[in-house]
C-alpha positions in Angstrom: 0.0 0.0 0.0 1.3 3.5 -0.9 0.6 6.4 1.4 1.4 10.1 1.1 1.5 12.2 4.3 1.4 16.0 4.4 2.0 17.7 7.7 4.3 20.5 8.6 5.3 19.1 12.0 8.2 16.6 11.5 7.9 15.0 14.9 4.2 14.2 14.2 5.0 12.9 10.7 7.6 10.6 12.3 5.2 9.2 14.8 2.5 8.7 12.2 4.9 6.9 9.9 6.0 4.6 12.7 2.3 3.9 13.5 1.5 3.1 9.9 4.6 0.8 9.4 3.7 -1.2 12.6 0.1 -1.5 11.6 0.4 -2.5 7.9 2.6 -4.8 5.9 4.3 -3.8 2.6 3.7 -0.1 3.1 5.4 2.7 1.2 5.3 6.2 2.7 6.2 9.5 1.1 6.3 12.6 3.3 5.6 16.3 2.6 5.8 19.3 4.8 3.4 21.5 2.9 0.2 21.2 0.8 1.5 22.6 -2.4 4.3 20.0 -2.7 1.8 17.3 -2.2 -0.5 18.6 -4.9 2.4 18.9 -7.4 3.5 15.4 -6.6 0.0 13.9 -7.0 -0.2 15.4 -10.5 2.1 12.6 -11.7 2.0 10.1 -8.8 -0.8 8.2 -7.2 -1.2 6.7 -3.7 -3.8 4.5 -2.2 -4.2 6.9 0.8 -3.4 10.6 1.2 -3.3 11.9 4.8 -3.3 15.7 5.2 -3.3 18.1 8.1 -5.6 21.2 7.7 -3.1 23.9 8.9 -0.2 23.8 6.5 1.9 26.3 4.6 1.5 26.6 0.8 -2.0 25.1 0.7 -4.1 24.1 3.7 -5.7 20.7 3.9 -9.1 21.8 2.6 -7.4 23.4 -0.4 -5.4 20.2 -0.9 -8.6 18.1 -0.9 -10.3 20.3 -3.5 -7.2 20.5 -5.7 -6.7 16.7 -5.7 -10.3 16.0 -6.6 -10.1 18.7 -9.4 -7.0 17.1 -10.9 -8.7 13.6 -11.0 -6.6 12.1 -8.2 -8.1 8.6 -7.3 -6.4 8.5 -3.8 -8.6 8.2 -0.8 -8.1 11.4 1.3 -8.0 11.4 5.1 -7.9 14.6 7.0 -6.0 14.3 10.2 -6.3 17.4 12.4 -6.6 19.0 15.8 -10.1 20.5 14.9 -12.9 18.6 16.6 -15.9 20.6 15.4 -18.6 19.4 13.0 -18.3 22.4 10.8 -14.7 21.6 9.8 -15.6 18.0 9.2 -18.4 19.0 6.9 -16.0 21.3 5.0 -13.5 18.5 4.7 -16.0 16.0 3.3 -17.5 18.7 1.0 -14.1 19.3 -0.5 -13.4 15.6 -1.2 -12.1 13.9 2.0 -13.3 10.4 2.7 -12.0 10.2 6.3 -11.7 12.6 9.2 -9.5 11.9 12.3 -8.6 14.0 15.3 -4.9 13.8 16.2 -5.7 13.1 19.9 -7.1 9.7 19.0 -5.0 8.8 15.9 -3.5 5.6 17.3 -6.9 4.2 18.3 -8.8 4.9 15.0 -6.2 5.1 12.2 -6.4 1.5 11.1 -10.2 1.5 11.2 -10.3 4.7 9.2 -7.9 3.5 6.5 -9.8 0.2 6.1 -13.1 2.1 5.8 -12.0 4.5 3.1 -10.3 1.7 1.2 -13.7 0.1 1.2 -15.1 3.3 -0.3 -16.9 4.3 3.0 -16.7 7.6 4.8 -15.1 7.6 8.2 -15.5 10.3 10.9 -13.7 10.4 14.3 -15.8 8.8 17.0 -15.9 12.0 19.1 -17.4 13.9 16.2 -19.8 11.1 15.5 -21.1 11.4 19.0 -21.6 15.2 18.4 -23.5 14.5 15.1 -26.0 12.2 16.9 -27.1 15.3 18.9 -28.0 17.3 15.7 -31.7 17.5 15.0 -32.6 16.1 11.5 -36.4 15.6 12.1 -39.3 16.4 9.7 -40.0 19.6 11.6 -36.5 20.8 10.8 -37.0 20.0 7.1 -40.3 21.8 7.0 -38.7 24.9 8.5 -35.9 24.7 5.8 -38.6 24.4 3.1 -40.3 27.5 4.5 -37.0 29.5 4.4 -36.3 28.3 0.8 -39.8 29.5 -0.2 -38.8 33.0 0.8 -36.1 33.1 -1.9 -36.7 34.5 -5.4 -36.1 32.3 -8.5 -32.8 34.0 -9.1 -31.7 33.5 -5.5 -32.7 29.8 -5.7 -30.6 29.4 -8.9 -27.7 31.1 -7.1 -28.1 28.8 -4.1 -28.1 25.7 -6.3 -24.9 26.9 -8.1 -23.3 27.6 -4.7 -24.0 24.0 -3.7 -22.2 22.9 -6.9 -19.0 24.6 -5.5 -19.0 27.3 -8.2 -17.2 30.6 -7.5 -19.1 34.0 -7.7 -17.3 34.6 -11.0 -18.5 31.3 -12.4 -22.0 31.9 -11.2 -22.0 35.4 -12.7 -21.0 33.9 -16.1 -23.8 31.3 -16.0 -26.5 33.9 -14.9 -25.2 36.6 -17.3 -24.8 39.1 -14.5 -22.0 40.9 -12.8 -20.0 39.4 -9.9 -21.3 42.2 -7.7 -24.8 41.1 -8.5 -24.0 37.5 -7.4 -22.5 38.9 -4.2 -25.7 40.8 -3.6 -27.7 37.6 -4.2 -25.6 35.7 -1.7 -26.0 38.5 0.9 -29.8 38.5 0.5 -29.9 34.7 0.7 -27.9 34.8 3.9 -30.3 37.3 5.4 -33.4 35.3 4.4 -31.9 32.1 5.8 -30.8 33.9 9.0 -27.1 33.3 8.3 -24.1 35.4 9.1 -22.9 36.6 5.6 -19.3 36.5 6.8 -17.1 33.4 7.2 -18.4 30.1 5.7 -22.0 30.2 7.0 -23.7 29.9 3.6 -21.3 27.1 2.5 -21.9 25.2 5.7 -25.6 25.6 5.4 -25.4 24.3 1.8 -23.4 21.2 3.0 -26.0 20.5 5.7 -29.0 20.8 3.3 -27.6 19.7 0.0 -30.2 16.9 -0.5 -33.0 19.4 -0.1 -31.4 21.9 -2.4 -30.8 19.3 -5.1 -34.5 18.5 -5.0 -35.4 22.0 -6.0 -36.7 22.2 -9.6 
């Protein structure tokens, strides 16, 4: 099995390499200390597993996930990070990761995670799975979402669907034959109607949470 590791902390990389080599037979590991070098290497080299940290120089882990998917990389991507929140996990999966591990529990879950993603299953750290079980996904919640979506205009709905397809404001503007400024205004109005903070990644996170509902919009 071939594995690429990208993490800017050499001591952590060394420990992870030791853990992998003692857990699997016939393993080949290549290390990188930044995201950009990993992306460039993957353009001409393939691995079974790519393990990336989120906070890295050059390109962060989320940008690495997105870039590898965009260039057609077939490797299974596992994000290994200190972030324990659901929001970061959702962004990682949205950008193409198949597994998400927290560094505190790496030794306990790494083998299970690798086996899961090799079987084409998603894997999330146990601590985060426990959090997700507390999130309300009942029919009342879906009805409230439908009500919010009904408050959007047709143009705003089109914009929301295009956001869910990971298109930039420039790409959305080109498809709708409007200016980038107009798209930014649409996004701002959508956030207001959905009761979201227009800053940070609020709209993107909302889209990730409700993509099935958005995809059902005709």
